[in-house]
N, C-alpha and C positions, 0 to 999 in steps of 0.2 A: 495304468488302468486298462488300456486297450490290450496290451500284451497279456495281462491277467485274464481278461475276457477270452482271448484267443485260445489260451491253454494249449492242450495237446492236439487240438484240431487246426492249429495255425497252418501247418502245411497244406491242408485242403482249402482253407480260406484264401491262402496265397495263390491258389490256382485261379481264383476269381479276381483277386486284387494283387497282381504281382508286385506292386509298389510296396507292399508290406515287407518284402524281403530286404528292400533298401532301408526301411525304418528299423527292422529287427533282423540283423544278419544271423541271429542264432536259430532261425527257423529251419528245421531239417527238411530234406526232400520228402515229397509226398509219397504215399504208398502206391505202388503200381498195381492196378487191378484191371480186369476186363472192362471194356467201355460201359456196359449197362450197370455192372456192379459198382464201378468207380463213380458213375454219376449219382447213384443212390447214396454212396458214402459221402460225397460232397454235400448233398442235400441235408443228410443227417448232421453232418459237421456244422453246417451253416445254422441249422436250428439250434444245436447245442451252444454255438457261439452267441446267438442272439439271446437265448435264454439266460446265459451267464451275464451278458452285457446289461440286460434289463433287470437284473436282480436288485441293484441298488437304487435305480431311478428309471422312470418310464423313457421309452425310446420312440423316436419317429423315423421311419425309413422312407426316404424319397426316391422313387423310381421314375425317372424322367423319360419322356419320349418313348413310351412303350410301343408305339406304332412302329418303331424301328427295331425293337428288341428281337433277337434271334430266338429260335425255338427252345434252346436250352434255358434261357432266361425266363421265358414264359412258363415252361414246365416247372422251373424252381419256384416261381411265384404261385403257381397253382398248387404246388405240393406244400409250400410253407404256410399259406394263409390259414388253413384250418388249424394248424399246430399253434399258430400265434394268437389265436382267438382267446386263449386262456392266459396270455401274458400281457403285461402292461406295455404293449407295442401297437403303434398306429403305423400302418403302411399307406403311404400317399403315392399313388401312381398318376402320371399325367400322360395324356395321349391326344392327338388330333382326331376327332371323330370323323372328319372328312377323309382321313387316310385309312380308316377301318371299315371295310365292307363285310358282308355276311361270311365271306370266305377267308377273311383274315384270321390267322392263328389267334390273335388277341380276342377276337369276337367270341371264340369258343371259350376261352378262359373267363371272360366277363360273364358269359351266359352261365357257366358252371358255378362261379362264385355268387352270382345273383340268385340262382335257384336255391343255393344253400344259405342264403341270407348272410353272407360273409362280407359283403361289400355294399357300399352306398355310392351311387354315382351323383356327382355334382357337375352340372353343365355350366360352363363359364362363357358368357357372351363377350362381344367386343367392347372395348372401352368407350364410354361416352366422351364428348368433348372435354367435359370437366375432368374425366379420368385421365385423358392424355395430358392435359395441362398439369394435373397433380403428379403424374409420372415423370414428366420432364423436369418439374421443379425438384422432385426427389432425386433424380439422376444428376442434375447440375448443381444442386444446392442453392439455387436462386430461381426466381420466376423467369419463364421464357417470354419473350415478346409475343403479344397476341397474334400478330400477323404470322410469325414463325409457327406458333402453335396451330393455327388454322391450316397451314400448309401441311404440316406433319399429320394432323388429324385427317385431312382429306386424302393425302397420298397413301397413308397406311391403313386407312379405313378402320382405325381403332384397334388394330392387331398389336398387342403388347410387344411381341417379339420384333415386329418391324419398327415400332416406335423406338425401341432400344437400339436397334441396328442403325436407324437413321441418326439417332443421337451420337452414337459412337463414330459414325462417319463425319459428323460435324465437328467433333472434338479431336479427331485424329491429328490434324496439325494443331499444336498446342495453342496457337493464337487465334484459332478460328472463331471462338465465341467473342473475342474482344477486339478484333481487328478486321478491317476491310481489305487487308493485304492479299487475302486468298479468296477465291471463289469456291463456293460449296455447292455440291450437286445433291439435290434431294431427289431421289429416284421414285417414280410412280411404281411401287412395287407390283401392283396388280395389273398395271397397263404398260409396264416396261418403258416408262417415259421419264426423262430427266429434265430438270429445269435449273436455271441459274438462280441461286438464292442469296446472292451477296447482300441484298438489301435487308435480309432477315437475320443476318449474323448477330450474335450477342454483342452489345456495346451501346454506348450512348454518344450520339453526335458524330458517328463515323460516316464519311462519305467516300465515294470512289475518287 
């Protein structure tokens, strides 16, 4: 299905996603064009690819961490969005608003799309305590001890990214959640502080 959607523009899409060549070794080399013309050709090819892919069922494109996107990615986003407005395609872009000031290239793209009413901004706040608890339960597949949840909530200040990072550090040694054999460091992400957290590891009845 993917190869069919790529069609004859596969060489240009493979410029953006080189891994496609490993999945589909039959993709020929791309056309060599002058830089500006080549960029437009890639943009048009991507639009054609998305149009074919959305022909049978709606699509959602997720563009993460746009505050780190290079200029070519932002220009492609700015170019494609008006073309996609008539297709069954939803583009979901994420970025950290604290990283984007008035001089950031993304601010210009957001301003242009907003003026053309091609986007809707949804601001996401930090997780509440209950949200942190629910996220830990979803990640671990079991409820987290309340004391551990309070520490993670306090140290991460409800930032979902940091909540997940702390969780991943906790489970890095396979036995961390169920044994007191290892000490776990929960870092104070915003205050660069670490604490010993052995008393809060997952498990019942474990002691030092």
